[in-house]
PASEBA-1860 file (N, C-alpha, C; in nm, 3 decimals):
! residues 154
1> MTGTERDL> 0.396/-6.423/-5.833/0.501/-6.421/-5.922/0.486/-6.556/-6.010 ~ 0.546/-6.563/-6.112/0.543/-6.677/-6.181/0.631/-6.793/-6.160 ~ 0.630/-6.894/-6.216/0.687/-7.024/-6.178/0.824/-7.028/-6.159 ~ 0.910/-6.980/-6.261/1.057/-6.989/-6.256/1.126/-6.841/-6.292 ~ 1.248/-6.829/-6.236/1.313/-6.700/-6.231/1.311/-6.665/-6.382 ~ 1.333/-6.756/-6.485/1.329/-6.705/-6.623/1.204/-6.639/-6.648 ~ 1.089/-6.675/-6.598/0.947/-6.632/-6.636/0.929/-6.486/-6.551 ~ 1.002/-6.441/-6.485/0.974/-6.326/-6.398/0.958/-6.206/-6.507
9> RSSDFPVH> 0.888/-6.104/-6.469/0.862/-5.986/-6.547/0.900/-5.862/-6.475 ~ 0.911/-5.741/-6.524/0.936/-5.629/-6.449/0.831/-5.611/-6.341 ~ 0.717/-5.658/-6.380/0.593/-5.631/-6.290/0.607/-5.709/-6.172 ~ 0.695/-5.801/-6.161/0.706/-5.883/-6.037/0.802/-5.829/-5.930 ~ 0.837/-5.690/-5.967/0.926/-5.617/-5.866/0.869/-5.483/-5.827 ~ 0.855/-5.460/-5.705/0.775/-5.352/-5.656/0.853/-5.210/-5.678 ~ 1.009/-5.210/-5.671/1.084/-5.106/-5.698/1.160/-5.111/-5.838 ~ 1.148/-5.013/-5.910/1.236/-5.005/-6.037/1.333/-4.907/-6.013
17> WPVLTRWT> 1.464/-4.920/-6.046/1.560/-4.827/-6.011/1.645/-4.824/-6.162 ~ 1.623/-4.701/-6.231/1.683/-4.689/-6.338/1.837/-4.674/-6.333 ~ 1.914/-4.718/-6.434/2.064/-4.726/-6.441/2.099/-4.700/-6.579 ~ 2.215/-4.642/-6.593/2.266/-4.628/-6.735/2.389/-4.708/-6.748 ~ 2.421/-4.760/-6.863/2.534/-4.859/-6.893/2.646/-4.755/-6.953 ~ 2.768/-4.797/-6.933/2.892/-4.711/-6.978/2.962/-4.803/-7.073 ~ 3.040/-4.736/-7.168/3.120/-4.807/-7.268/3.211/-4.897/-7.203 ~ 3.258/-4.873/-7.085/3.349/-4.984/-7.016/3.293/-5.083/-6.953
25> DNDMFGHL> 3.161/-5.097/-6.956/3.081/-5.219/-6.900/3.074/-5.332/-6.987 ~ 3.099/-5.294/-7.125/3.118/-5.405/-7.216/3.235/-5.478/-7.214 ~ 3.238/-5.619/-7.238/3.348/-5.702/-7.215/3.388/-5.715/-7.355 ~ 3.491/-5.817/-7.391/3.549/-5.837/-7.527/3.447/-5.913/-7.604 ~ 3.343/-5.957/-7.556/3.231/-6.023/-7.634/3.113/-5.925/-7.678 ~ 3.135/-5.799/-7.615/3.031/-5.719/-7.679/2.903/-5.705/-7.591 ~ 2.912/-5.748/-7.487/2.781/-5.737/-7.387/2.851/-5.709/-7.237 ~ 2.760/-5.678/-7.162/2.793/-5.643/-7.029/2.863/-5.741/-6.957
33> NNAVYYEL> 2.975/-5.704/-6.908/3.074/-5.798/-6.814/2.981/-5.845/-6.698 ~ 2.980/-5.979/-6.660/2.909/-6.031/-6.555/2.932/-5.959/-6.420 ~ 3.039/-5.917/-6.395/3.075/-5.849/-6.275/2.987/-5.704/-6.256 ~ 2.946/-5.648/-6.390/2.869/-5.531/-6.401/2.738/-5.540/-6.327 ~ 2.681/-5.655/-6.348/2.558/-5.673/-6.282/2.556/-5.655/-6.141 ~ 2.660/-5.715/-6.083/2.668/-5.692/-5.900/2.690/-5.568/-5.877 ~ 2.767/-5.461/-5.966/2.762/-5.319/-5.942/2.627/-5.264/-5.962 ~ 2.549/-5.309/-6.058/2.406/-5.241/-6.084/2.324/-5.291/-5.946
41> FDTAINAW> 2.335/-5.411/-5.910/2.253/-5.451/-5.789/2.291/-5.361/-5.654 ~ 2.419/-5.349/-5.645/2.480/-5.278/-5.518/2.429/-5.134/-5.526 ~ 2.456/-5.063/-5.665/2.403/-4.929/-5.677/2.250/-4.892/-5.638 ~ 2.174/-4.988/-5.716/2.024/-4.971/-5.687/1.985/-4.993/-5.537 ~ 2.030/-5.099/-5.478/1.985/-5.116/-5.334/2.030/-4.994/-5.251 ~ 2.148/-4.974/-5.261/2.191/-4.867/-5.165/2.154/-4.700/-5.216 ~ 2.131/-4.683/-5.336/2.081/-4.560/-5.374/1.910/-4.552/-5.336 ~ 1.857/-4.657/-5.346/1.714/-4.673/-5.311/1.685/-4.645/-5.167
49> INTTTGVD> 1.784/-4.707/-5.081/1.759/-4.689/-4.923/1.811/-4.531/-4.903 ~ 1.908/-4.497/-4.951/1.958/-4.356/-4.933/1.872/-4.269/-4.969 ~ 1.822/-4.256/-5.091/1.731/-4.154/-5.139/1.599/-4.155/-5.074 ~ 1.556/-4.274/-5.037/1.399/-4.292/-4.959/1.420/-4.248/-4.818 ~ 1.532/-4.294/-4.720/1.524/-4.290/-4.610/1.605/-4.166/-4.563 ~ 1.689/-4.115/-4.644/1.782/-4.007/-4.610/1.905/-4.057/-4.518 ~ 1.911/-4.206/-4.485/2.021/-4.250/-4.418/2.156/-4.220/-4.490 ~ 2.256/-4.175/-4.419/2.383/-4.171/-4.489/2.477/-4.290/-4.451
57> PVTSPWLG> 2.501/-4.384/-4.548/2.559/-4.511/-4.504/2.728/-4.477/-4.483 ~ 2.777/-4.362/-4.500/2.908/-4.331/-4.471/2.903/-4.275/-4.311 ~ 2.807/-4.226/-4.267/2.837/-4.159/-4.132/2.754/-4.254/-4.022 ~ 2.667/-4.344/-4.079/2.579/-4.403/-3.968/2.663/-4.488/-3.879 ~ 2.617/-4.532/-3.772/2.693/-4.634/-3.670/2.690/-4.779/-3.698 ~ 2.620/-4.808/-3.807/2.610/-4.937/-3.857/2.640/-4.941/-3.996 ~ 2.657/-5.077/-4.035/2.682/-5.104/-4.179/2.627/-5.209/-4.253 ~ 2.577/-5.219/-4.349/2.505/-5.328/-4.423/2.601/-5.380/-4.513
65> VVAESGCR> 2.669/-5.508/-4.464/2.768/-5.571/-4.559/2.704/-5.680/-4.619 ~ 2.772/-5.708/-4.743/2.722/-5.830/-4.823/2.789/-5.949/-4.769 ~ 2.687/-6.043/-4.741/2.727/-6.181/-4.691/2.720/-6.276/-4.808 ~ 2.623/-6.262/-4.883/2.637/-6.347/-5.006/2.556/-6.276/-5.148 ~ 2.603/-6.319/-5.245/2.528/-6.275/-5.379/2.525/-6.383/-5.482 ~ 2.453/-6.365/-5.580/2.442/-6.463/-5.697/2.370/-6.393/-5.797 ~ 2.386/-6.442/-5.922/2.321/-6.393/-6.038/2.309/-6.508/-6.126 ~ 2.190/-6.506/-6.208/2.167/-6.597/-6.325/2.142/-6.516/-6.443
73> YFAELAFP> 2.202/-6.557/-6.551/2.187/-6.455/-6.673/2.080/-6.536/-6.790 ~ 1.997/-6.447/-6.837/1.912/-6.502/-6.937/1.923/-6.447/-7.077 ~ 1.960/-6.335/-7.066/1.961/-6.246/-7.195/2.074/-6.150/-7.199 ~ 2.139/-6.126/-7.304/2.236/-6.034/-7.311/2.203/-5.889/-7.321 ~ 2.275/-5.811/-7.254/2.257/-5.662/-7.238/2.383/-5.595/-7.280 ~ 2.393/-5.480/-7.332/2.508/-5.414/-7.383/2.494/-5.256/-7.366 ~ 2.611/-5.190/-7.359/2.618/-5.044/-7.384/2.569/-5.004/-7.517 ~ 2.461/-4.928/-7.536/2.435/-4.810/-7.447/2.303/-4.836/-7.402
81> DPLTVGLS> 2.259/-4.948/-7.365/2.119/-4.990/-7.330/2.094/-4.904/-7.201 ~ 1.972/-4.843/-7.193/1.927/-4.809/-7.069/1.864/-4.925/-6.986 ~ 1.883/-4.939/-6.876/1.843/-5.054/-6.799/1.761/-5.005/-6.660 ~ 1.685/-5.101/-6.611/1.634/-5.088/-6.489/1.665/-5.215/-6.399 ~ 1.696/-5.201/-6.288/1.711/-5.290/-6.182/1.589/-5.295/-6.085 ~ 1.524/-5.406/-6.082/1.398/-5.432/-6.003/1.438/-5.489/-5.870 ~ 1.381/-5.445/-5.758/1.417/-5.480/-5.627/1.279/-5.541/-5.547 ~ 1.307/-5.648/-5.477/1.211/-5.699/-5.398/1.267/-5.757/-5.277
89> VARLGRTS> 1.200/-5.777/-5.153/1.269/-5.858/-5.044/1.216/-5.969/-5.039 ~ 1.295/-6.071/-5.038/1.245/-6.204/-5.034/1.251/-6.271/-4.878 ~ 1.331/-6.215/-4.809/1.344/-6.257/-4.669/1.379/-6.131/-4.597 ~ 1.331/-6.134/-4.487/1.353/-6.020/-4.393/1.368/-6.066/-4.252 ~ 1.504/-6.077/-4.197/1.530/-6.126/-4.067/1.560/-6.015/-3.979 ~ 1.605/-6.053/-3.865/1.642/-5.961/-3.761/1.751/-5.868/-3.777 ~ 1.871/-5.935/-3.838/1.971/-5.856/-3.860/2.012/-5.864/-4.017 ~ 1.940/-5.932/-4.088/1.973/-5.933/-4.227/1.870/-5.955/-4.319
97> VTYRLAVF> 1.880/-5.898/-4.455/1.773/-5.903/-4.541/1.823/-5.967/-4.663 ~ 1.742/-6.050/-4.738/1.769/-6.098/-4.866/1.691/-6.040/-4.971 ~ 1.733/-5.971/-5.060/1.695/-5.913/-5.182/1.674/-6.007/-5.315 ~ 1.575/-6.003/-5.363/1.551/-6.079/-5.512/1.571/-5.948/-5.594 ~ 1.656/-5.954/-5.698/1.682/-5.840/-5.785/1.667/-5.884/-5.937 ~ 1.646/-5.807/-6.028/1.653/-5.834/-6.174/1.710/-5.723/-6.253 ~ 1.756/-5.746/-6.354/1.795/-5.650/-6.457/1.724/-5.646/-6.575 ~ 1.669/-5.569/-6.637/1.594/-5.581/-6.755/1.609/-5.440/-6.828
105> ASPHDPAG> 1.582/-5.459/-6.973/1.592/-5.346/-7.053/1.483/-5.246/-7.029 ~ 1.497/-5.116/-7.043/1.389/-5.035/-7.012/1.367/-4.953/-7.156 ~ 1.302/-4.996/-7.233/1.291/-4.921/-7.356/1.195/-4.798/-7.337 ~ 1.203/-4.707/-7.402/1.115/-4.583/-7.379/0.964/-4.633/-7.372 ~ 0.881/-4.610/-7.261/0.764/-4.654/-7.262/0.692/-4.524/-7.184 ~ 0.640/-4.449/-7.248/0.589/-4.310/-7.199/0.453/-4.340/-7.120 ~ 0.399/-4.438/-7.139/0.247/-4.475/-7.089/0.278/-4.561/-6.968 ~ 0.413/-4.620/-6.946/0.446/-4.702/-6.837/0.375/-4.844/-6.841
113> TDDHPVAA> 0.318/-4.902/-6.943/0.239/-5.011/-6.947/0.307/-5.135/-6.979 ~ 0.424/-5.115/-7.034/0.508/-5.247/-7.069/0.566/-5.327/-6.963 ~ 0.550/-5.449/-6.980/0.588/-5.544/-6.891/0.717/-5.622/-6.941 ~ 0.830/-5.601/-6.909/0.945/-5.652/-6.963/0.995/-5.778/-6.902 ~ 1.068/-5.860/-6.988/1.131/-5.995/-6.931/1.248/-5.948/-6.876 ~ 1.293/-6.045/-6.759/1.422/-6.023/-6.704/1.529/-6.058/-6.805 ~ 1.637/-5.992/-6.787/1.762/-6.055/-6.861/1.847/-6.111/-6.766 ~ 1.845/-6.087/-6.621/1.909/-6.137/-6.526/1.843/-6.139/-6.391
121> VGHWVHVY> 1.857/-6.242/-6.307/1.806/-6.249/-6.171/1.907/-6.266/-6.080 ~ 1.900/-6.181/-5.968/2.008/-6.205/-5.870/1.945/-6.208/-5.720 ~ 2.026/-6.258/-5.629/1.996/-6.225/-5.492/2.110/-6.169/-5.428 ~ 2.083/-6.117/-5.304/2.209/-6.016/-5.239/2.140/-6.021/-5.098 ~ 2.236/-6.066/-5.001/2.214/-6.067/-4.866/2.292/-5.955/-4.797 ~ 2.229/-5.875/-4.731/2.295/-5.757/-4.639/2.268/-5.812/-4.501 ~ 2.385/-5.791/-4.429/2.381/-5.819/-4.272/2.424/-5.695/-4.212 ~ 2.340/-5.635/-4.129/2.380/-5.511/-4.066/2.454/-5.539/-3.940
129> VDRESRRP> 2.570/-5.462/-3.970/2.653/-5.478/-3.830/2.712/-5.355/-3.779 ~ 2.747/-5.352/-3.658/2.814/-5.220/-3.584/2.927/-5.184/-3.657 ~ 2.938/-5.059/-3.682/3.041/-4.997/-3.747/3.188/-5.038/-3.706 ~ 3.206/-5.027/-3.553/3.320/-5.047/-3.490/3.346/-5.179/-3.452 ~ 3.276/-5.272/-3.400/3.273/-5.405/-3.345/3.258/-5.493/-3.475 ~ 3.185/-5.465/-3.565/3.163/-5.547/-3.686/3.075/-5.666/-3.646 ~ 2.988/-5.652/-3.531/2.903/-5.759/-3.484/2.772/-5.723/-3.538 ~ 2.696/-5.837/-3.569/2.558/-5.825/-3.621/2.474/-5.709/-3.516
137> VPIPAEIR> 2.377/-5.619/-3.571/2.288/-5.531/-3.489/2.159/-5.565/-3.576 ~ 2.047/-5.535/-3.490/1.920/-5.529/-3.582/1.927/-5.401/-3.692 ~ 1.836/-5.462/-3.780/1.823/-5.374/-3.884/1.754/-5.242/-3.845 ~ 1.825/-5.122/-3.865/1.781/-5.009/-3.839/1.611/-4.977/-3.871 ~ 1.541/-4.903/-3.782/1.414/-4.911/-3.784/1.345/-4.847/-3.916 ~ 1.428/-4.746/-3.946/1.381/-4.649/-4.081/1.396/-4.735/-4.215 ~ 1.512/-4.832/-4.181/1.531/-4.918/-4.326/1.433/-5.045/-4.305 ~ 1.425/-5.096/-4.189/1.338/-5.213/-4.169/1.182/-5.160/-4.208
145> TLLESISS> 1.133/-5.046/-4.199/1.000/-5.005/-4.243/1.015/-5.016/-4.392 ~ 1.127/-4.941/-4.453/1.129/-4.935/-4.602/1.114/-5.088/-4.648 ~ 1.202/-5.178/-4.586/1.206/-5.301/-4.638/1.068/-5.389/-4.669 ~ 1.021/-5.370/-4.530/0.866/-5.423/-4.528/0.770/-5.388/-4.638 ~ 0.807/-5.282/-4.683/0.705/-5.209/-4.795/0.719/-5.286/-4.904 ~ 0.830/-5.357/-4.942/0.847/-5.427/-5.072/0.888/-5.582/-5.025 ~ 0.845/-5.635/-4.912/0.865/-5.755/-4.891/0.755/-5.856/-4.937 ~ 0.797/-5.968/-4.994/0.712/-6.075/-5.042/0.696/-6.186/-4.922
153> AG> 0.792/-6.161/-4.818/0.813/-6.271/-4.724/0.684/-6.243/-4.616 ~ 0.612/-6.343/-4.587/0.515/-6.343/-4.493/0.538/-6.318/-4.363
END
């Protein structure tokens, strides 16, 4: 990866999750409200895990709860922009995972060769807990295997 978050490109993220913006995502200044970025991060992470592993987060005996999140904004995005959320794993612990995420515009690129600058970069920490006791539990094996596949942590 490159030196600073501002220098990150779409190619720095092994998973690209497409998302659509909605009219209500814009704020009074005509760009995406800052809270929308967190919704996009949450959607991309959980949809990627669910569709890749088949794990149902509603019925599983454990939960991945958000312990920390943050976002830095570098460029404005707005409805009706099609966007992409980039995902990578920055840290993989026994009971928690720290994601590095990015949002970037995804203009039509039939060849798939464009490398887009990030508009925002975030981090997201999931801690896995038992559904009943709410005590930390090891990351489930099928999810750990998936997370390892995009981990930049040694």
